[in-house]
C-alpha positions, 0 to 999 in steps of 0.5 A: 678744527675738526682734525683737532677735535678728532685728535683730542677725542682720540687722546681721551679715548686712549686715556680711558683705555689706560684707566681701564687697564690700570683699574682692572689690574688694581682690582684683581691685585687687591680683590673685593673688600667687605663694605656695607652689603657686599658680603650679602651679595657676594654670598648670593654669587657664591651660592649660584656659582656652587649650583652651576659648578654642579650643573644645577639651577640654584636651590631656593634655600641657601646651604653654602652661605649665610652660615648654612642655616638653609635660609630662603635668600635665593628664593626671595631675592631676584637673581636670574639676570646674574646667571649669565654673568656667573656662567661667563666667569665660572672658570675663575676663582671666587675672588677673581670672579667677584672682581671680573663681575665688577669690571664687566658691569662697569664696562657694559654700563659705558657701552650700553650708555654710549650705544643708546646715546648714539642711537638717539642722534648724539654725535660720536664724540659727545656720546663717548664723553657723556658715557665716560662721565656717567660711568665714572661718576655717581652710583656707577663709580660707587658700585665699582669702588665701594659696595659690591651690589650686582643686582642694581649694578645690572639695572644701572647698565640699562638706565639710558635705554629705559629713560628713552623707552619711557620717553617714547611711551609718554609721547606715543599716539598709538599702540606700538608693539615694538615699544611694548616689547622693549618696555617688557624686556627692560622691566623684566631685566629689573625684576630679574635683578632687584624687586625694590627697583621695580617698585621704585620704577612703578612709583616714578611712572605713577607720578608722571601719569598722575602729573599729566592727568591732574596738572596738564589734563592730558590723558593718553589711553595708549600710555595706559594700554601700553603699560598694561600690555608690557606688564602682562608680557613682563609677568610671562618673562619673570614667572619664575621670580613670582613663583619663588616669591609666593611659594616661600611667603606662604610659609610666613617669613620674617620681614626684611630689615627696617620694614614698615619704616621708610626714611628720607635723608635730610634735604640739606645733606642731599646736597651738602654731602654731594661728591663724585662717588663716595656718597653717591648712594646717599646724596645728589651726585656732583656731576648731576649738580653741574649739569643741572646748574648749567642747563637751568641758567641757560635754558628757556625750553619748557620740555627741559623744565618738565624733565628737571621737574622729574629730577626735582621729584626724585630729590624730593622723594629721597628727602625727609620733606616727603611724607613717607609716614603716610605711605610706609605701611603700604605692602612692598613700598614699606620695604624701601628702608631709606628712600635715598638708597632707592631714588637718589641713585638715579639722579645722574641720568636726567641731568645728562639728558637735559644738558645734551638736549639744551646744547644740541644745536650747532651754535653750541656744538663747540662749547658743548664739545669742550665742556664735555671733553674737560668733564670726561677727563676730570671723571677719569682722574677723579675716579683714580683718586676715588679708587685710591682713597677707598683702597686706603680706607679699607686697608686702614680697617675703618669700620672693620672693612678690610676683610677680603672676600674669597672662597676660604672666607665663604667656607668659614661662614657655612656653619661648619666651624665655631665662629666668634659671636662678634658685631661683624658676624652678627651683621653678616647673620641676616634675619631677612626671609627666615621663618617668622617663628624663628625671628624676633619681633619688629624689624630690627637687624639682629636675629634671635639668640637661638639663631645666633647660637645655632649659627656660631656654635652648631649643635642639636638639642632634644626636648629637654634642651640637652645640647650636643655638638655637631659638625656640619658639611654643606653638600649639594642641595643640603647639609650633612650633620655628623653627631659628635656625642650621644643624645637621646630624645623623641624630638631633636632640633636641627640647626636648620630653618624649616619652611612649611611649603618646602618638602625636605628629605631627612635621613639618619644614616641613609634611612628616611626619618620623620621631621616637622617644623617646630618654631621655624626650625627642623625637628626630627623624630629619629626613633632611636638614641643618636650615637656619636658618629651618626650622620643626619642628611637634610636635602631639598629640591626646587618644586618640579614645576620650577625648572620648566617655567624657568626654561620657557620664560628664558627662551621667550625672553631670548626670542623676544630680544632677537626679534627686537634687535632684528627689527631695530637693525632692519629699520636702520638699514631701511633708513640708510638706504633711503 
């Protein structure tokens, strides 16, 4: 029987490899379609790519993207975990780089999940099948075939290591320095990637601590102390993220879309809309329902039911049953927008864990092997179907999503040329983190008419609102503006955002001139009439303190990783020798 299982496992492995080859070829051939927030996240990659090609750290302000308005997306959105991925693929064209980033993230999701399960005494074949199922279903597959969102994609790679580290934390009976280090590194990866995911994790951990304290009457001081220690280490690792965030917020920036209004999805729809991947951002993944159903029918283990209780909490907090109206005014929490986007994406982890725990005994080994094998094969073919269906939808231009992202498209939307002020472009022109004075009131999605005019029809104007056309050229760390007609005036407004805490270098024909912030935009005092052909150059550089802190934090992070891995290898060698 063992020989037969080995043959079947080998065949599934070959099928999985063939799927990878087919999917990689198909992705490279068709590229990346715009869908949901894809343009937003691809623009972040483009900005980082540009900086690295010029041998610099990414500027806090975005001049190469988001219509060249100098918006502080880079400063406010964590991206350090993305840097090694962009560096690794820097030699590729931008179009191919986006595709390869998706392939790498999906591959690492499978690899890290497999290694993590193997490390926790799961057999080779079961770990292989489980990692295939997890990678080719739910949110992981959604990111691979629908929305390009690298931040949460990188976090998703480490879902299982994070789960096992937290499980170890709540079982600890002493201060374990290696556990504290492991937690700090995992927390740092989250903060390096996506701030809201860190808030989500904090909410989940708080719920577990409160449940153990108020319901089970268990208060373990080592849990709290370990969290405090790992939190302090995390701050040291992620200091650059906090510096950027607090530096820019001193300027008073626009709240992100939907701030202060957190919604849950209809509870019934969380299950009714369940699918293998297409709605994985909005519903309970089908694979989670399968694993949970089987485990619930079979299990009588209280430990299993505690884990299922956490899964139930995640479903509950993703739904409209949870009273978000009580919490959606709390700072940071009020940025969660739609709760299911933040919590429901993690619903595949615990169902796999509880199934593996329940059917681990030898008496269930044969049944478990067959079931996971069949489900892994289903996952591969379901993924193929999902990819083909999604590609057909994009090609049919449903929701205007047949726009393919490439370098030519990105250059078109740097504010150099006239752009149609249509619905799609207004969606791409985001309000997030623009200066507060230059933003509309409330938390809607659209920008002001002034911002739209400056983005889609680049121009300058004087205090009498006389307007003159310009040509904008994004340059390294700034923008070059060529005046197309004469314009007189004491003050001239440029089509660039102005942040009070950022120092700008403004030159007219290579001579430094005065500037000030006016209603969220940069306003210059040229001291003379502007003539056609004059050139205004605006540049910014990150604060001098930033680069050394980045270097120190990254070095500390790498050294800690080496120490943790060395300790793990030493433990394994010691266990093997004994």
